[in-house]
C-alpha positions as CSV (number, residue, x, y, z in Angstrom):
1,M,-22.4,29.3,-10.4
2,S,-19.0,30.8,-10.8
3,V,-16.0,29.0,-12.3
4,D,-12.7,29.9,-13.8
5,A,-11.4,28.7,-17.1
6,S,-9.2,25.9,-15.8
7,V,-9.5,22.3,-17.1
8,T,-9.4,19.1,-15.1
9,D,-9.1,15.5,-16.2
10,G,-12.2,13.3,-16.6
11,N,-11.9,11.4,-13.3
12,T,-11.5,14.7,-11.3
13,S,-14.4,16.3,-13.2
14,V,-16.8,13.4,-12.4
15,S,-15.8,13.4,-8.7
16,L,-16.3,17.2,-8.5
17,G,-19.7,16.9,-10.2
18,L,-20.8,14.2,-7.8
19,I,-19.7,16.4,-4.8
20,V,-21.6,19.4,-6.2
21,T,-24.7,17.2,-6.7
22,E,-24.6,15.9,-3.1
23,L,-24.0,19.3,-1.5
24,V,-26.7,21.0,-3.5
25,I,-29.2,18.3,-2.7
26,N,-28.2,18.6,1.0
27,A,-28.7,22.4,0.9
28,L,-32.1,22.0,-0.8
29,K,-33.3,19.4,1.7
30,H,-31.9,21.0,4.9
31,A,-31.1,24.7,4.4
32,F,-34.6,25.9,3.4
33,P,-37.3,24.2,5.5
34,E,-41.0,24.9,5.0
35,N,-40.5,26.3,1.4
36,R,-38.2,29.1,2.6
37,S,-36.6,30.8,-0.3
38,G,-32.9,31.2,-0.6
39,K,-29.7,31.0,-2.7
40,I,-27.1,28.3,-3.3
41,V,-23.8,29.4,-4.8
42,V,-21.3,27.0,-6.5
43,D,-17.8,28.3,-7.0
44,Y,-14.7,26.6,-8.5
45,R,-11.2,28.3,-8.6
46,S,-7.8,26.9,-9.4
47,H,-4.3,28.2,-9.3
48,G,-1.7,25.8,-10.7
49,P,-2.2,22.4,-9.1
50,N,-4.3,23.9,-6.2
51,W,-8.1,24.2,-6.5
52,T,-11.1,25.0,-4.3
53,L,-14.7,23.9,-4.9
54,S,-17.2,25.8,-2.6
55,I,-20.9,25.4,-2.2
56,S,-22.6,27.9,0.1
57,D,-26.2,28.8,1.0
58,N,-28.0,31.5,2.9
59,G,-30.3,29.0,4.7
60,V,-30.9,28.2,8.3
61,G,-27.3,26.9,8.9
62,M,-26.2,23.6,10.3
63,P,-27.3,22.4,13.7
64,A,-24.7,21.9,16.4
65,P,-23.2,18.4,16.3
66,S,-25.1,15.9,18.4
67,E,-23.6,13.0,20.2
68,G,-24.7,9.7,18.7
69,V,-25.8,11.2,15.4
70,K,-24.1,9.5,12.5
71,P,-23.3,11.1,9.2
72,G,-25.7,10.2,6.3
73,L,-24.9,8.4,3.1
74,G,-24.4,11.7,1.3
75,T,-21.8,12.9,3.8
76,N,-19.9,9.5,3.5
77,I,-20.0,9.9,-0.3
78,I,-18.6,13.4,-0.2
79,E,-15.8,12.4,2.3
80,A,-14.8,9.4,0.1
81,L,-14.7,11.5,-3.1
82,A,-12.7,14.3,-1.4
83,K,-10.3,11.6,-0.1
84,S,-9.9,10.2,-3.6
85,L,-9.1,13.7,-4.8
86,D,-6.5,14.1,-2.1
87,S,-8.4,17.1,-0.8
88,E,-9.8,18.4,2.5
89,I,-13.4,19.3,3.4
90,K,-13.9,22.6,5.3
91,V,-17.3,23.5,6.8
92,A,-18.0,27.0,8.1
93,S,-21.0,29.2,9.0
94,A,-21.9,31.7,6.3
95,N,-23.9,33.9,8.6
96,P,-26.6,33.1,7.5
97,G,-26.3,29.7,6.1
98,T,-23.4,27.2,5.6
99,A,-20.3,27.2,3.4
100,I,-18.6,23.9,2.5
101,S,-15.3,23.9,0.6
102,V,-13.4,21.0,-0.8
103,V,-9.7,22.2,-1.0
104,H,-6.9,20.5,-2.9
105,A,-3.7,22.3,-1.8
106,Q,-0.5,21.0,-3.2
107,L,2.8,22.8,-2.5
108,A,4.5,23.9,-5.7
109,V,7.9,22.4,-6.3
110,V,10.5,25.1,-6.5
111,P,13.8,24.1,-8.1
112,V,16.8,24.7,-5.9
113,A,20.1,25.8,-7.4
114,R,23.0,23.6,-6.6
115,I,26.0,25.2,-4.9
116,V,29.2,23.8,-6.2
């Protein structure tokens, strides 16, 4: 686990904790079949109002999307929590494995000088 020294409010912290729990459980269940060994990395970084939570593994990777396959309860929970945090979910191959990031990007407000 790798985190910076930033602080979040209680509601954000609880939501991030639930997202981490769901993604780590998913990695344990799907990334390492047949007792395969591997590594799961959790990372959190912030810069001002912007932050990124990333969970990656070096497992077997995600299968290609199949038509007719519906997301599970865990995926729905992660999507709902990310939406409540006004953030976006990004899924990528980690070669090997999978990397999932929850990104909250908010443009900084820059004061504009008035021309008189």
